C-alpha positions, 0 to 999 in steps of 0.5 A: 500500500505504501508503495502504491501511494508513493508511486501514485504521488510520482505519477501525479507529479509526472502528470504535472511535469507533462505540461511543460516537458516532452513526457507524453500521456502514453508514457505515463500510461505505460509506466502505470501498466508496468507498475501494475504488472510488477504488483501482479507478479509480486502477488503471484510470487507471494501466493506461490511462496505461501502455498509452498510454506503451507505445504511444508507445514502440512508435511511436518505435521504429518511426520510429527504425528507419525513419530508420535504415533509410533512412539506411543505404540512402542511405549504402550508395548513396554508398559503392557510388558511391565504390567505382565512382569509385575503380575507374574512377580505378584503371582509368584509371591502368593505361591511362595507365601512371601511377596517380599522375598529377596529374590522377588525384590531383586527381580523388581529392581531388575525390572525397574532398571530395564524400564529406566534403560528403555526410557533413556533409549526412547528419550535419545531417539526423540532427541534425534528427531528434534535434532533433525527438525532443527536441521531443517530449520537451519539448513533446508527449507526455511532459509530458502523461504526467507531468501524468496520472501526478500526477493518478493519484496524486491519485486514490489519495489522494482519501479521505484528502484528503477526511478533511482537510476533513470531520470523519468523527466528527460529519459522516460523511454529508457526508463520504460524499456529498462522496466520491461527488460527487468520484468521479463528477467524477474519472471524468469528468476521467479519461475526458477525460484518456485522450481527451486522451492519444489526441489527443496520440498522434495529434498525435505521429504526424501530426508523425512523418509530416510529418518522415518526408516531409521527412527521407526525401527529404533522405537521397535528395537527399544520395545523389543529389547525390553520385552526380551529382558522382561521375558528373561525375568519371568523365566527366572521367577520359578527359581524364587523361593521363600 
């Protein structure tokens, strides 16, 4: 809006100057048309950037939900197995009529240690996920978006930038030609920038898939290792006596 107001003031000034110079009404109309073209390009550029931004945000929500779901399944598996071991310990305590025997207490301690180890591994795996999300913010998609937003702002101010270097009173034709040339160059840059964003989104998705293929088995392995130790504890219970 500020850009439009400043440009409108400029055009009004040029219209006044037209009375006593060689500037033609047609030149002023061409300048207005070029400014409108840059405004439309800026709007389209911003819309494309925002569309890619929301696409990326959606992708991150999906992958975040997938990680949380897989984490929840694995944690629940550990909790269910823990409950099974505790139930077996209590049942053995009833059988030997001594629920607090040294052997059973040792088994409880071993179970607590196994739970702590599983929790530590779960936390480490979540840390890997968070590290990757931070990596995206600092190295992948978002720096590209930041640069593109800056480029978009430059498009918005392109006419005023041209006026800084060309005298619109004495060299209007040169100004108009420069803006036309700039427009087609910027269109080419714009199309390449949007394509780069598409490539960047694909790169991020490929890395998501890589991390997912690594993290999901890790969650399963943590639960599987706990289940293995828990089964060993259950197998030792028949040897516990009063």
